[in-house]
C-alpha positions as CSV (number, residue, x, y, z in Angstrom):
1,M,0.0,0.0,0.0
2,A,1.3,3.4,-1.0
3,D,2.0,6.0,1.8
4,L,-0.5,8.8,2.1
5,P,1.0,12.2,1.2
6,T,2.1,14.3,4.1
7,T,1.2,18.0,4.6
8,E,4.9,18.8,3.9
9,E,4.7,17.0,0.5
10,A,1.5,18.9,-0.3
11,E,3.2,22.1,0.7
12,Q,6.1,21.3,-1.7
13,E,3.5,20.6,-4.5
14,V,1.9,24.0,-3.9
15,L,5.3,25.7,-4.0
16,K,6.2,23.9,-7.2
17,V,3.1,25.5,-8.8
18,F,4.2,29.0,-7.6
19,D,7.5,28.2,-9.3
20,K,5.9,26.9,-12.5
21,F,4.1,30.3,-12.9
22,G,7.3,32.2,-12.1
23,V,5.8,33.8,-9.0
24,R,8.3,35.8,-6.9
25,P,8.1,37.3,-3.4
26,D,5.1,39.6,-3.0
27,E,3.5,38.4,-6.3
28,M,0.3,36.5,-6.4
29,L,-1.0,33.3,-7.8
30,M,-4.7,32.8,-8.4
31,L,-6.5,29.7,-7.0
32,R,-7.7,28.8,-10.4
33,S,-4.1,28.6,-11.7
34,L,-3.2,26.5,-8.7
35,L,-6.1,24.1,-9.3
36,A,-5.4,23.7,-12.9
37,S,-1.8,22.7,-12.2
38,W,-2.5,20.7,-9.0
39,N,-1.5,17.0,-9.0
40,H,-5.0,15.5,-8.7
41,N,-3.7,12.0,-9.1
42,R,-1.7,12.0,-5.9
43,F,-3.3,14.7,-3.8
44,R,-6.9,15.4,-2.8
45,M,-8.5,18.8,-2.3
46,Q,-8.2,18.4,1.5
47,D,-4.4,18.0,1.0
48,L,-4.4,21.3,-0.9
49,Q,-6.5,23.1,1.8
50,D,-4.2,21.7,4.5
51,A,-1.1,22.8,2.6
52,L,-2.4,26.3,2.0
53,Q,-3.3,26.7,5.7
54,S,0.1,25.3,6.8
55,L,2.0,27.6,4.4
56,A,0.0,30.6,5.6
57,D,0.6,29.6,9.2
58,S,4.4,29.3,8.6
59,G,4.5,32.7,6.7
60,A,5.3,31.2,3.3
61,I,2.2,32.7,1.7
62,Y,-0.4,35.3,2.7
63,V,-3.7,36.8,1.6
64,K,-3.6,40.5,1.0
65,E,-6.5,42.7,2.0
66,N,-8.4,44.1,-0.9
67,S,-6.8,41.7,-3.3
68,P,-8.9,39.6,-5.7
69,S,-10.8,36.7,-4.2
70,G,-8.8,33.4,-4.4
71,S,-5.4,35.0,-4.7
72,F,-2.3,34.0,-2.7
73,F,0.9,36.0,-2.3
74,L,4.3,34.4,-1.9
75,T,6.7,35.7,0.8
76,K,10.5,35.7,0.7
77,E,10.5,32.8,3.1
78,G,8.1,30.9,0.8
79,Y,10.2,31.7,-2.3
80,A,13.3,30.3,-0.5
81,R,11.4,27.1,0.2
82,I,10.5,26.3,-3.4
83,P,12.1,22.9,-4.1
84,S,14.2,24.1,-7.1
85,R,15.5,27.1,-5.1
86,A,16.1,25.4,-1.7
87,P,19.7,24.4,-1.1
88,A,20.4,20.7,-1.7
89,S,20.8,18.6,1.4
90,A,24.4,18.0,2.4
91,S,23.5,14.6,3.8
92,I,22.8,13.1,0.3
93,P,25.8,13.2,-2.0
94,S,24.8,13.8,-5.6
95,A,27.1,11.1,-6.9
96,S,24.9,8.5,-5.2
97,I,21.9,9.3,-7.3
98,P,22.4,7.6,-10.7
99,A,19.4,9.0,-12.6
100,A,16.2,11.0,-12.2
101,I,13.2,8.8,-12.3
102,T,9.8,10.2,-12.9
103,I,6.6,8.2,-12.8
104,S,3.3,10.0,-13.3
105,G,0.0,9.7,-15.0
106,H,-1.8,6.9,-16.7
107,N,0.3,4.2,-18.5
108,A,3.5,5.7,-17.0
109,R,6.8,4.1,-18.0
110,I,10.2,4.2,-16.4
111,N,13.2,5.3,-18.5
112,I,16.6,5.3,-16.8
113,N,19.5,6.9,-18.8
114,S,17.5,6.6,-22.0
115,T,15.1,8.6,-24.1
116,D,11.6,7.4,-24.9
117,N,9.9,9.3,-27.8
118,S,6.8,7.1,-27.9
119,V,3.4,8.5,-27.2
120,N,0.7,7.0,-25.1
121,V,-2.8,7.4,-26.4
122,I,-5.3,7.2,-23.6
123,Q,-9.1,7.2,-23.9
124,V,-10.8,8.9,-21.0
125,N,-14.4,8.0,-20.7
126,E,-16.4,11.1,-21.4
127,T,-19.1,10.0,-19.0
128,V,-17.0,11.7,-16.4
129,L,-18.7,14.9,-17.4
130,D,-22.1,13.4,-16.6
131,D,-20.7,12.5,-13.2
132,V,-19.5,16.1,-12.7
133,I,-22.9,17.5,-13.7
134,S,-24.6,15.1,-11.3
135,A,-22.3,15.9,-8.4
136,L,-22.9,19.7,-9.0
137,A,-26.6,19.3,-9.3
138,S,-26.8,17.2,-6.1
139,L,-25.3,20.0,-4.0
140,P,-27.6,22.1,-1.9
141,D,-28.6,25.4,-3.3
142,Q,-25.7,27.8,-2.8
143,P,-23.9,30.7,-4.6
144,G,-22.2,29.6,-7.7
145,R,-23.9,26.2,-8.1
146,E,-26.2,27.0,-11.0
147,V,-23.3,28.8,-12.8
148,A,-21.1,25.7,-12.3
149,V,-23.8,23.3,-13.6
150,A,-24.3,25.5,-16.7
151,A,-20.5,25.6,-17.3
152,A,-20.2,21.9,-16.9
153,K,-23.1,21.3,-19.4
154,D,-21.4,23.7,-21.8
155,L,-18.1,21.8,-21.3
156,K,-19.8,18.5,-22.1
157,T,-21.1,19.9,-25.5
158,H,-17.5,20.7,-26.4
159,A,-15.9,17.4,-25.3
160,G,-13.6,16.0,-28.0
161,K,-13.6,19.4,-29.9
162,P,-10.7,21.9,-30.2
163,S,-12.9,24.3,-28.2
164,F,-12.8,22.0,-25.1
165,A,-9.7,23.7,-23.6
166,G,-11.2,27.1,-23.6
167,K,-14.5,25.8,-22.1
168,Y,-12.4,23.9,-19.5
169,K,-10.8,27.2,-18.5
170,D,-14.2,28.8,-18.2
171,F,-15.5,25.9,-16.1
172,M,-12.5,26.0,-13.7
173,S,-13.0,29.8,-13.4
174,S,-16.6,29.4,-12.5
175,V,-15.9,26.9,-9.7
176,S,-12.5,28.1,-8.3
177,D,-13.9,30.6,-5.8
178,H,-16.3,28.0,-4.2
179,V,-14.5,25.5,-1.9
180,S,-17.6,23.3,-1.4
181,I,-18.1,23.1,-5.2
182,I,-14.5,22.2,-5.8
183,S,-14.6,19.6,-3.1
184,A,-17.7,18.0,-4.7
185,I,-15.9,17.6,-8.1
186,A,-12.4,16.9,-6.8
187,P,-12.6,13.2,-7.6
188,Y,-13.2,14.1,-11.3
189,L,-10.6,16.8,-11.8
190,G,-7.8,14.4,-12.8
191,A,-10.0,12.8,-15.4
192,L,-11.1,16.2,-16.7
193,A,-7.5,17.4,-17.0
194,H,-6.7,14.2,-19.1
195,M,-9.4,15.2,-21.6
196,L,-7.4,18.4,-22.5
């Protein structure tokens, strides 16, 4: 059985997203950008919430008054903690690590000291959109629910079309400011991202 991710690992994942978008100290990252880049295969929405709270408690990120809803600002301390910026541990000599091994996603392969130019073609069952619509429709009446349901239905009509990516962005924008809505569709976010 695989180990459950720790809050520290989830914090590192959040900081990697800040790094991916080139965020520097006192610059902001919107929640929708964080959600779009979040590793939904390994981490759950609760892991994200715990990581954000822990990073805020430790002074790595903060929310600025009068800033847009769903925006997080990086501090100098948080910037220094970004994995690619943090100093390498002296206890692990770099010569002892023979290769970088990355395993992620569906049909992942391992390549050590070799190049793999093959492409995996994966069919994601588009009924996941029906599941997303059902999950949203089953939520109690609340702000943002009807907009999210409409955006999900619109997303479904564009499945498999070049316009899907734009509709996905619209859908994520419509749900990103509502934690209870995001929590309801969290199990489907990884499958949705694979449809891009």
